[in-house]
SEBAGU-45185 format. One line per 8 residues: number of its first residue (from 1); their letters; for each residue x, y, z of C-alpha. Coordinates in steps of 0.001 Angstrom, whole numbers, plus 500000, padded with zeros to 6 digits. Layout:
% SEBAGU-45185
NUM	a	X,Y,Z | ...
% end
This chain:
% SEBAGU-45185
1	mrayipsy	498963,498583,469445 | 502385,499530,470806 | 503430,503015,471833 | 505509,505251,469568 | 508620,505755,471727 | 509811,509085,470214 | 506561,510685,471385 | 507640,510255,475018
9	qlvtpqsl	510096,512334,477013 | 512114,511063,479982 | 514637,513306,481729 | 516880,512499,484697 | 517227,515362,487199 | 520438,515408,489216 | 518861,516120,492595 | 515616,516074,494554
17	devlslla	515585,519887,494503 | 515667,519815,490709 | 512748,517383,490625 | 510679,519575,492930 | 511556,522680,490926 | 510351,521090,487690 | 507141,519917,489338 | 506556,523429,490696
25	reprkwkp	507326,525162,487400 | 505314,522827,485176 | 503213,520717,487566 | 500887,519154,485007 | 503570,518438,482452 | 505878,516183,484476 | 505175,512944,486282 | 507727,510980,488334
33	faggtdlm	508998,507700,486888 | 510571,505327,489417 | 510822,501570,488889 | 508385,501736,485984 | 506972,498271,486626 | 503405,499490,486081 | 504098,502240,483558 | 506091,499997,481221
41	vlleagkl	503173,497591,480966 | 500977,500466,479826 | 503682,501673,477452 | 504005,498269,475818 | 500238,498100,475410 | 500094,501574,473877 | 497963,502833,476792 | 500406,505189,478514
49	thrsylni	498657,508485,477891 | 500975,510886,479706 | 504070,511852,477724 | 506667,513613,479957 | 508386,511897,482883 | 511054,512604,485488 | 513352,509664,486168 | 513737,509765,489960
57	lplqelrq	515133,506249,490467 | 518788,507433,490768 | 517988,509677,493776 | 519768,507807,496552 | 518328,510025,499301 | 514944,508465,498561 | 516232,504899,498972 | 517277,505016,502621
65	ievdethv	515589,502987,505370 | 516116,504759,508703 | 515346,503348,512140 | 515019,505284,515396 | 513356,504531,518739 | 509860,505435,517606 | 509663,504896,513829 | 510992,503148,510783
73	tlgalsty	511142,505593,507874 | 511460,504261,504336 | 512461,506281,501321 | 509757,506152,498675 | 512223,504485,496281 | 512871,501557,498627 | 512369,498414,496566 | 510414,495351,497596
81	tevqknvv	513707,493456,497815 | 515197,496060,500157 | 512086,495895,502335 | 512432,492118,502661 | 516108,492372,503638 | 515682,494901,506436 | 516006,493151,509804 | 513765,495553,511744
89	lveefpml	511000,495378,509129 | 511153,491574,509130 | 510860,491493,512916 | 508340,494276,513566 | 506422,494735,510301 | 506163,491215,508869 | 503011,491930,506853 | 504827,494557,504785
97	cqaasetg	507653,492101,504110 | 505183,489390,503151 | 503398,491800,500812 | 506750,492685,499237 | 507583,488998,498770 | 504241,488338,497037 | 504460,491285,494632 | 505325,489967,491169
105	glaiqnrg	508508,487963,490638 | 512116,488677,491582 | 512635,491107,488713 | 509630,493178,489816 | 510749,493049,493448 | 514229,494271,492505 | 512891,497171,490468 | 509486,498097,491887
113	tlggniin	509288,500674,494676 | 507091,501077,497713 | 506274,504669,496788 | 505347,503625,493279 | 502942,501019,494643 | 501195,503746,496630 | 501091,506367,493871 | 499940,503907,491212
121	aspaadsp	496822,503785,493413 | 495565,500388,492350 | 492935,499021,494747 | 494511,495596,494130 | 498053,496613,495161 | 499741,494333,497689 | 501488,496727,500086 | 498773,499359,500818
129	pallayda	496633,497120,503084 | 499692,496332,505216 | 500678,500007,505334 | 497154,501018,506360 | 497043,498381,509095 | 500402,499637,510390 | 499127,503252,510602 | 501658,504512,508063
137	qlelsstv	502267,508197,507401 | 503380,509766,504134 | 505827,512612,503555 | 504850,514851,500645 | 507540,517307,499502 | 507428,520399,497317 | 509367,523630,496871 | 507168,525272,499508
145	gvrwipye	507905,522687,502187 | 507228,519225,503547 | 504072,517865,505090 | 503341,514571,506806 | 499845,513100,506439 | 498224,509825,507570 | 498147,507235,504815 | 494573,506495,505848
153	gfhtgykq	492455,508878,503789 | 495170,509489,501169 | 493240,507553,498518 | 490055,509530,497910 | 488607,507599,494964 | 489649,505257,492195 | 493122,506452,491109 | 492551,509682,493073
161	mgirddel	494832,510857,495900 | 495401,513710,498296 | 498624,514890,496661 | 499106,518140,494744 | 500544,518239,491234 | 503680,519999,492548 | 504295,517430,495307 | 506370,514262,495397
169	ltrirlpr	505919,511339,497772 | 509347,511142,499406 | 509104,508960,502520 | 506843,506510,504362 | 506923,506356,508169 | 505813,503416,510316 | 505315,503765,514100 | 507118,501136,516157
177	skepfihy	505493,499429,519135 | 506805,497271,521952 | 503373,495749,522519 | 502715,492183,521298 | 500496,492113,518217 | 499029,489413,516040 | 499947,490177,512397 | 497713,488591,509759
185	yrkvgtrk	498220,489050,506014 | 496572,487056,503269 | 496621,487590,499510 | 494166,485500,497511 | 494864,485240,493799 | 494500,482863,490893 | 497984,481450,491531 | 500413,481302,494441
193	aqaiskvc	502841,483669,492727 | 502831,486546,490229 | 499079,487062,490441 | 497026,490209,490954 | 494984,489830,494114 | 491298,488979,494134 | 491242,489853,497817 | 494054,491163,500006
201	fagvlrqs	493597,491336,503800 | 495856,492796,506476 | 495126,493011,510178 | 496912,493661,513453 | 495399,492764,516793 | 496426,493207,520428 | 494407,491447,523095 | 494210,491088,526829
209	gqqveeir	492924,487570,527207 | 490104,487497,524653 | 489360,491225,524899 | 490368,493400,521965 | 492545,496285,523114 | 493746,497492,519715 | 492835,496429,516193 | 493430,497727,512681
217	iavgsvap	492001,496093,509553 | 492626,496957,505901 | 491673,495265,502651 | 492412,495528,498953 | 490509,494536,495790 | 487113,494888,497477 | 486559,498644,497057 | 487629,501416,494657
225	iplrcskt	490561,502161,497008 | 492711,500258,499503 | 490308,500397,502430 | 490794,500843,506179 | 487777,499255,507867 | 487276,501675,510734 | 483613,500786,511346 | 484454,497114,511781
233	ekvlrgqt	487321,498058,514091 | 484905,500096,516233 | 482578,497110,516592 | 485459,494968,517863 | 487518,497394,519954 | 487110,496830,523705 | 484987,493716,523209 | 485572,490071,524104
241	indklvev	485965,487860,521064 | 483352,485137,520815 | 481216,483610,518091 | 478476,486223,518443 | 480926,489137,518212 | 482592,487622,515148 | 479179,487295,513497 | 478362,490954,514213
249	avkefsre	481806,492092,513015 | 481525,490122,509774 | 478145,491731,509047 | 479560,495228,509617 | 482610,494374,507526 | 480344,493165,504720 | 478663,496565,504687 | 481985,498438,504591
257	ispiddir	483418,496711,501540 | 482031,497038,498007 | 483521,494372,495731 | 482693,494220,492026 | 482664,491690,489204 | 485659,492026,486894 | 487973,489941,484731 | 489777,488460,487767
265	stknyrqr	486882,487489,489994 | 483237,487933,490937 | 481647,490186,493509 | 480193,487225,495407 | 483512,485385,495560 | 485352,488440,496841 | 482640,489126,499410 | 482680,485598,500804
273	vaenllad	486463,485271,500834 | 486931,488644,502555 | 484378,487715,505231 | 486099,484354,505793 | 489486,486050,506133 | 488140,488380,508814 | 486674,485441,510734 | 489959,483545,510428
281	flslepq	491910,486573,511647 | 489690,486893,514708 | 490113,483187,515525 | 493860,483494,516101 | 495138,482988,519623 | 496744,485934,521461 | 500538,485964,521407
% end
């Protein structure tokens, strides 16, 4: 059953201040509408339950990608295509660029936004594991001010987030590093392209010889939220990588994730693939 279009309302504010004012005045009435690549699917299927939206896509101040000595800061409306074209992101944050390149087809990449991928809060989204592994921070804006929070912990449950009804996700900040890291990103789906992930794995690793000095691991599609695997990281940090350590880490990792059976895959498949991806990640040679 398709949606009845006249029952929906979409307005286009002229500025960010106007958006924030509307969210403050009627916080439960309005929801931001950016690229619409997820919302339009629900609309076509007659499953888009909310009725009033703010079209924020024209807000150019939310499309900038800024680079300074310590961070790369992306406007929440940066598209997957814009992410892939940024030279600094390609060089220093390759997992995010790979995630952007594996999200849908070209039309989706031209229209879909990084902020939308976060706020849609799908545990199967492609960019959140990379953002978690890169220690991203989020800027949440409202009429009462701006606050920066770690992306880790932002997703509190399935489709639940640490953002108030009067707030808008405005920017994403990534810390730069001059240290050499291994970057490992793998998306496993039914097809090579335009597939929703069965398992999505992102990891960064810095070693001294075989000893782990710094490590961050995040996964998608194996828990109700995009998951940062802090317990597995703790097992590995400061240790020398060998077969025994990998075995211990895989066991801890298996306890951290909680895959389910659904239309795309089985719990057992997801569990085994995720464990194999961790082992493969830990087998890479230091750079």
